[in-house]
C-alpha positions, 0 to 999 in steps of 0.5 A, spaced: 545 712 445 539 707 443 540 705 436 536 701 431 535 700 424 533 704 419 525 702 417 523 700 410 519 706 410 524 710 411 528 708 406 523 707 401 525 705 394 531 703 397 535 699 391 534 706 387 537 710 393 543 705 394 545 706 387 544 713 387 548 713 393 554 709 391 555 714 385 557 719 391 564 720 393 566 715 399 569 719 405 576 718 405 579 720 413 586 722 413 591 718 416 592 724 422 584 724 423 584 716 423 589 716 429 586 721 433 580 719 438 575 725 440 580 726 446 586 726 443 585 730 437 591 734 436 588 740 431 581 743 431 577 740 426 573 745 420 566 745 421 561 745 416 553 747 418 548 746 413 541 749 414 535 748 410 529 753 410 522 750 411 525 743 410 519 738 413 521 732 417 520 727 412 522 731 406 529 727 405 528 720 403 532 717 409 526 720 413 521 717 408 520 722 403 516 717 397 516 721 391 523 724 390 530 721 392 536 725 396 542 721 395 547 726 398 544 727 405 541 720 405 549 718 404 551 723 409 546 719 414 550 713 413 557 716 414 554 719 421 549 719 426 541 720 423 537 724 429 530 722 430 528 727 435 531 733 433 527 740 434 528 747 431 528 752 437 522 755 433 517 754 427 519 761 424 525 763 420 528 768 425 528 766 432 531 759 430 537 763 427 537 767 433 538 761 437 543 757 433 547 764 432 547 765 440 546 758 443 541 761 447 533 761 447 531 766 442 527 769 447 533 772 451 534 777 445 529 782 443 530 780 435 528 773 438 521 775 439 520 777 431 516 771 428 519 773 424 523 779 422 520 783 417 522 787 411 526 792 412 523 797 407 518 801 410 520 800 417 523 806 420 530 807 421 532 803 427 525 800 428 527 793 427 532 789 432 538 785 431 543 781 434 547 786 438 554 786 435 556 785 442 552 779 444 557 773 443 556 768 437 558 762 435 562 765 430 565 770 434 567 765 439 570 760 434 573 766 431 577 767 438 580 760 437 583 761 431 578 759 426 576 763 419 569 764 420 564 765 414 556 765 413 554 764 406 546 764 405 541 767 409 542 771 415 535 774 417 538 776 424 538 784 423 539 789 418 545 794 416 547 799 418 547 796 425 547 789 425 549 783 420 553 777 420 560 781 419 558 785 426 557 778 429 563 774 428 563 772 421 569 774 417 566 774 410 558 773 408 555 772 401 548 772 401 541 775 403 539 779 410 532 778 409 527 772 410 527 770 402 528 772 395 526 770 388 530 765 386 532 769 380 532 776 381 534 776 389 529 781 391 526 780 398 518 781 399 518 788 398 521 788 392 528 790 394 534 787 391 537 783 396 544 779 395 550 782 398 557 780 399 559 782 406 556 789 406 556 791 399 550 790 394 551 785 388 548 784 382 549 776 380 545 772 375 543 765 377 539 761 381 540 763 388 541 755 391 547 755 386 549 761 388 550 760 395 553 753 393 559 755 389 560 761 394 561 755 399 565 751 395 570 757 393 570 758 401 573 751 402 578 751 397 581 758 399 581 756 407 583 749 405 589 751 401 591 756 407 591 750 412 587 754 416 581 751 421 575 754 418 568 754 420 563 755 414 555 756 415 551 755 409 544 757 410 540 755 404 534 759 402 531 753 399 526 750 400 522 756 402 517 760 397 517 762 392 516 756 389 521 756 383 525 750 381 532 751 377 528 751 371 523 756 373 526 763 371 519 764 367 515 763 373 519 769 377 519 774 371 511 773 372 511 773 379 508 779 383 508 776 391 514 773 394 509 768 398 507 765 391 500 762 394 497 761 387 504 757 385 508 751 386 507 743 386 509 737 388 514 736 382 516 743 383 518 742 390 521 736 388 526 740 384 527 745 389 529 740 394 534 735 389 537 741 387 539 743 394 541 736 395 546 736 389 549 742 392 550 739 398 553 734 394 558 739 391 560 741 398 562 735 400 566 733 394 570 739 395 572 737 402 573 731 399 577 734 394 581 739 398 583 733 403 580 736 408 574 731 409 576 727 414 577 733 419 571 736 418 565 736 422 559 736 418 552 738 420 545 738 417 538 740 419 532 745 418 530 752 421 523 749 422 518 744 419 515 744 413 510 748 409 505 747 404 508 742 399 513 739 405 511 732 408 511 732 416 508 724 416 507 722 421 506 728 425 501 733 425 502 740 424 507 745 420 511 752 420 508 756 425 505 751 430 507 748 436 506 741 434 511 735 432 510 737 425 512 745 426 518 743 430 521 736 428 526 736 423 531 732 420 538 732 423 544 729 421 551 729 424 558 726 421 564 727 425 570 723 422 573 719 428 569 721 433 562 719 432 560 712 429 558 711 422 550 709 420 547 710 427 540 712 428 539 716 435 533 717 439 537 723 443 532 729 443 535 735 441 534 742 439 537 748 434 541 751 440 545 744 442 548 745 435 552 751 437 554 748 444 556 742 440 560 745 434 563 750 440 566 744 444 568 741 438 572 747 436 575 748 443 571 754 445 566 756 450 560 760 451 561 767 455 560 766 462 556 773 461 551 770 456 551 763 458 548 757 453 542 754 454 544 748 449 548 742 450 554 739 447 551 732 443 557 729 442 557 725 449 550 723 448 551 720 440 557 717 442 555 712 447 551 706 448 545 706 452 538 710 453 537 717 450 538 723 456 531 726 457 531 733 456 526 739 458 525 743 452 520 749 451 517 753 445 513 760 445 510 763 439 504 767 437 501 765 444 502 758 443 506 755 448 509 747 449 514 744 453 517 737 452 519 733 458 522 726 457 516 723 453 510 727 455 509 733 451 504 739 454 501 744 449 497 750 450 494 754 445 492 762 445 486 761 440 482 755 437 483 757 430 491 755 432 489 748 433 492 743 427 489 737 429 485 733 424 479 729 425 473 732 422 469 734 429 468 741 430 474 745 433 471 747 440 470 739 442 478 739 442 479 745 446 486 748 447 490 745 452 493 738 451 498 733 454 501 728 449 505 721 450 510 723 444 513 715 445 506 712 444 503 718 440 507 722 436 501 724 432 499 728 438 491 725 437 490 722 444 489 728 449 492 725 456 490 732 460 483 728 463 487 722 465 494 725 467 492 732 471 498 732 475 502 731 469 499 737 465 500 741 472 507 739 472 509 741 465 505 747 465 508 750 472 515 748 468 513 752 462 511 759 466 517 758 470 521 758 464 517 764 461 519 768 467 526 768 465 526 770 458 523 777 454 515 777 454 512 775 447 512 781 442 505 782 438 505 777 432 507 778 425 505 775 419 509 768 416 516 769 413 
């Protein structure tokens, strides 16, 4: 693993950040865990996987955000490994979640072709796909190893009565089935209430970020007291639109469209993200209070690149595309006694790698009938030396991309999908690109003419991969 110091920019306002982080509880590894190496661990670790929604690459202060601080997640990075080349499997909600739940390219399942899965209201019964109950998931595979499994937050991978978390290996579920809800009314984009406890709708007052945090805390306390291994997925809806901070209930009452195109500000966005950060702090504090922090793997990442108020610097692009800003996401793992603390890794990784990583940590394996596409990252993050080269593929709304080592090939279906900003007419840029990400992370210098053989090789690799998955579905409105 290649290590480097965190840059001055990445820790902007460092003094203030250090003070804020110092106020957080330090990690106290249990004596048993302290004596156990990765190979010698006697009991499987607990697992907490935290997923933000539409959080951009530089939306954490440890990744460069300048106008607010995220001390909890910055502290988590100091206690673990912070990845700088982590990607989401897609730049839209549903496909990335399908990739995580299954550990496979989302295009292998019909629901993974939904970009994203639409609202349930108005759809013909049974017309919307989901993760089939018979398909193995991270939850079902860990459950078979004796874990209690819980999902708190956003599912967005199929609707009742045919699909749902409880049908895909989760022992408990509290949250939403759709792609997003109002933070206070908990109604989806079609105006339907969408807050559930298992498969029962519930009416519970509160800011959805706080409700998710509180249920996650309750779940940890319950299972830590029983001394049973648990896998807890905490899938926040923040900072996905609508643009409502914890004190914006009045905004909620006036809201007519969940997309909230006429609302929001950098200030409100900061309130949404810092409330998310504080909620994660409460979850981590609960791990400490219950004495299981030293025996718990914690992973944090985002489902895709950011949106209107996100910071993706230095990258180009945003949610819905195939540029670095569309798919490069913050990612942090803390694995006490197994992975080093305070390290920064340039290892290339994708969402489905977290599935393989957490399954391996829990002593579980993928089903041979549904082989994993992701890989266990622990051996790569826990060793010295250069990162392992990876070849990753993306496909969304006619756009295609492949990263192979330091090279990235992009082909757009339409010039309107161009997200490069330079002031020149769009047609001058074309729709096919080759970039050296190591030298040009902003994806500006098109090497297509200079390195045609590499472009042809990566294009052929994408075509070969594309033949192994399902054909692309018609595009949907972003969600």
